[in-house]
C-alpha atoms as an extended CHARMM CRD file, in Angstrom:
* protein
*
        85  EXT
         1         1  UNK       CA              0.2110000000        0.0080000000        0.0050000000  PROA      1               0.0000000000
         2         2  UNK       CA              1.4460000000        3.2030000000       -1.2560000000  PROA      2               0.0000000000
         3         3  UNK       CA              0.9700000000        6.7440000000        0.6640000000  PROA      3               0.0000000000
         4         4  UNK       CA             -1.3540000000        9.0590000000       -0.9640000000  PROA      4               0.0000000000
         5         5  UNK       CA             -0.5630000000       12.7530000000       -1.3910000000  PROA      5               0.0000000000
         6         6  UNK       CA             -3.6480000000       14.8590000000       -1.8360000000  PROA      6               0.0000000000
         7         7  UNK       CA             -3.5590000000       18.4850000000       -2.8690000000  PROA      7               0.0000000000
         8         8  UNK       CA             -6.6840000000       20.2970000000       -1.5660000000  PROA      8               0.0000000000
         9         9  UNK       CA             -5.5830000000       23.7930000000       -2.1630000000  PROA      9               0.0000000000
        10        10  UNK       CA             -4.6710000000       24.8370000000        0.9920000000  PROA      10              0.0000000000
        11        11  UNK       CA             -3.4770000000       22.0610000000        2.7020000000  PROA      11              0.0000000000
        12        12  UNK       CA             -1.5310000000       19.0070000000        1.7460000000  PROA      12              0.0000000000
        13        13  UNK       CA             -2.9910000000       15.6000000000        3.1050000000  PROA      13              0.0000000000
        14        14  UNK       CA             -0.8550000000       12.5100000000        3.2510000000  PROA      14              0.0000000000
        15        15  UNK       CA             -2.8850000000        9.1200000000        3.5530000000  PROA      15              0.0000000000
        16        16  UNK       CA             -1.4050000000        5.9230000000        4.4710000000  PROA      16              0.0000000000
        17        17  UNK       CA             -3.0410000000        3.0500000000        6.1730000000  PROA      17              0.0000000000
        18        18  UNK       CA             -5.4110000000        4.4040000000        8.7610000000  PROA      18              0.0000000000
        19        19  UNK       CA             -3.0720000000        7.4970000000        9.1380000000  PROA      19              0.0000000000
        20        20  UNK       CA             -4.3220000000       11.0270000000        7.8430000000  PROA      20              0.0000000000
        21        21  UNK       CA             -1.6490000000       14.0230000000        8.0930000000  PROA      21              0.0000000000
        22        22  UNK       CA             -2.6390000000       17.6440000000        7.1840000000  PROA      22              0.0000000000
        23        23  UNK       CA              0.0810000000       19.6280000000        6.3080000000  PROA      23              0.0000000000
        24        24  UNK       CA             -0.8640000000       23.8300000000        5.8100000000  PROA      24              0.0000000000
        25        25  UNK       CA              0.6870000000       24.6050000000        2.2090000000  PROA      25              0.0000000000
        26        26  UNK       CA              2.1170000000       27.3690000000        3.1820000000  PROA      26              0.0000000000
        27        27  UNK       CA              4.0200000000       25.7450000000        5.5780000000  PROA      27              0.0000000000
        28        28  UNK       CA              6.5020000000       23.6900000000        3.4700000000  PROA      28              0.0000000000
        29        29  UNK       CA              9.9490000000       24.8140000000        3.1170000000  PROA      29              0.0000000000
        30        30  UNK       CA             11.8320000000       22.1070000000        1.0730000000  PROA      30              0.0000000000
        31        31  UNK       CA             11.1150000000       18.7380000000       -0.9030000000  PROA      31              0.0000000000
        32        32  UNK       CA             14.1250000000       16.6800000000       -1.6050000000  PROA      32              0.0000000000
        33        33  UNK       CA             14.8990000000       13.1360000000       -2.4460000000  PROA      33              0.0000000000
        34        34  UNK       CA             16.7410000000       11.1140000000        0.3650000000  PROA      34              0.0000000000
        35        35  UNK       CA             19.0050000000        8.5520000000       -0.6310000000  PROA      35              0.0000000000
        36        36  UNK       CA             19.5060000000        7.3650000000        2.3970000000  PROA      36              0.0000000000
        37        37  UNK       CA             17.7420000000        4.0450000000        3.9950000000  PROA      37              0.0000000000
        38        38  UNK       CA             16.1730000000        5.6040000000        7.1740000000  PROA      38              0.0000000000
        39        39  UNK       CA             16.8650000000        9.4890000000        6.6460000000  PROA      39              0.0000000000
        40        40  UNK       CA             19.3090000000       11.6780000000        8.5560000000  PROA      40              0.0000000000
        41        41  UNK       CA             16.5640000000       13.1930000000       10.7290000000  PROA      41              0.0000000000
        42        42  UNK       CA             15.9010000000       10.8180000000       13.6170000000  PROA      42              0.0000000000
        43        43  UNK       CA             12.7820000000       13.0190000000       14.4780000000  PROA      43              0.0000000000
        44        44  UNK       CA             11.3510000000       12.7350000000       11.1280000000  PROA      44              0.0000000000
        45        45  UNK       CA              8.0360000000       11.2950000000       10.9580000000  PROA      45              0.0000000000
        46        46  UNK       CA              8.1500000000        7.9920000000        8.4110000000  PROA      46              0.0000000000
        47        47  UNK       CA              5.3990000000        7.6460000000        6.2500000000  PROA      47              0.0000000000
        48        48  UNK       CA              5.2040000000        4.1260000000        4.1900000000  PROA      48              0.0000000000
        49        49  UNK       CA              6.8790000000        0.6730000000        4.1110000000  PROA      49              0.0000000000
        50        50  UNK       CA             10.7570000000        1.1920000000        4.0650000000  PROA      50              0.0000000000
        51        51  UNK       CA             11.8060000000       -1.6660000000        1.7010000000  PROA      51              0.0000000000
        52        52  UNK       CA             15.5370000000       -1.5170000000        0.4690000000  PROA      52              0.0000000000
        53        53  UNK       CA             14.0070000000       -0.4580000000       -3.4090000000  PROA      53              0.0000000000
        54        54  UNK       CA             11.6050000000        2.0860000000       -2.3310000000  PROA      54              0.0000000000
        55        55  UNK       CA             12.6430000000        5.8200000000       -2.8570000000  PROA      55              0.0000000000
        56        56  UNK       CA             12.2440000000        8.2200000000       -0.3650000000  PROA      56              0.0000000000
        57        57  UNK       CA             10.8270000000       11.9000000000       -0.5390000000  PROA      57              0.0000000000
        58        58  UNK       CA             11.7830000000       14.2880000000        2.1420000000  PROA      58              0.0000000000
        59        59  UNK       CA              9.2940000000       16.8380000000        3.0490000000  PROA      59              0.0000000000
        60        60  UNK       CA             10.6420000000       19.4680000000        5.4050000000  PROA      60              0.0000000000
        61        61  UNK       CA              7.8360000000       22.0370000000        6.9560000000  PROA      61              0.0000000000
        62        62  UNK       CA              7.4950000000       24.6950000000        9.5340000000  PROA      62              0.0000000000
        63        63  UNK       CA              6.2060000000       21.9330000000       12.0850000000  PROA      63              0.0000000000
        64        64  UNK       CA              8.9150000000       19.2520000000       11.3270000000  PROA      64              0.0000000000
        65        65  UNK       CA             10.1360000000       16.9390000000        8.6370000000  PROA      65              0.0000000000
        66        66  UNK       CA              8.4630000000       13.9510000000        6.6930000000  PROA      66              0.0000000000
        67        67  UNK       CA             10.0840000000       10.8690000000        5.2590000000  PROA      67              0.0000000000
        68        68  UNK       CA              7.6970000000        9.3950000000        2.7660000000  PROA      68              0.0000000000
        69        69  UNK       CA              8.6590000000        6.0760000000        1.4080000000  PROA      69              0.0000000000
        70        70  UNK       CA              7.2050000000        5.5590000000       -1.8830000000  PROA      70              0.0000000000
        71        71  UNK       CA              7.4090000000        3.7850000000       -5.4810000000  PROA      71              0.0000000000
        72        72  UNK       CA              6.3750000000        6.9360000000       -7.3510000000  PROA      72              0.0000000000
        73        73  UNK       CA              8.8430000000        9.7270000000       -6.1030000000  PROA      73              0.0000000000
        74        74  UNK       CA              8.0540000000       11.9000000000       -9.1630000000  PROA      74              0.0000000000
        75        75  UNK       CA              4.4580000000       12.3020000000       -8.8280000000  PROA      75              0.0000000000
        76        76  UNK       CA              4.7140000000       13.0030000000       -5.2310000000  PROA      76              0.0000000000
        77        77  UNK       CA              7.6630000000       15.4130000000       -5.5660000000  PROA      77              0.0000000000
        78        78  UNK       CA              6.1120000000       17.3680000000       -8.2420000000  PROA      78              0.0000000000
        79        79  UNK       CA              2.7780000000       18.0330000000       -6.1180000000  PROA      79              0.0000000000
        80        80  UNK       CA              4.7680000000       18.8200000000       -3.4470000000  PROA      80              0.0000000000
        81        81  UNK       CA              7.2480000000       21.3070000000       -4.9820000000  PROA      81              0.0000000000
        82        82  UNK       CA              4.5580000000       23.7820000000       -6.2040000000  PROA      82              0.0000000000
        83        83  UNK       CA              4.4600000000       25.1180000000       -2.5900000000  PROA      83              0.0000000000
        84        84  UNK       CA              7.9930000000       25.4160000000       -1.7570000000  PROA      84              0.0000000000
        85        85  UNK       CA              9.0160000000       28.7530000000       -0.5130000000  PROA      85              0.0000000000
């Protein structure tokens, strides 16, 4: 099961399994590809299954960092990058 990233115009909503994370669009600072297995930020919220072949997208926000494990990093990065300030 893949994490879903939904753009409602004001917020970015990340859904995965039974979790729903709402991030204000204006709070997004940076979107990066992360080539480490578990990420460098020990406090980052990890979303998705951390398989060895899964790509990782790091989302830095005003509230904290999110590491999204996905097999579709280009689509997620494209959705998120339009809000980078």
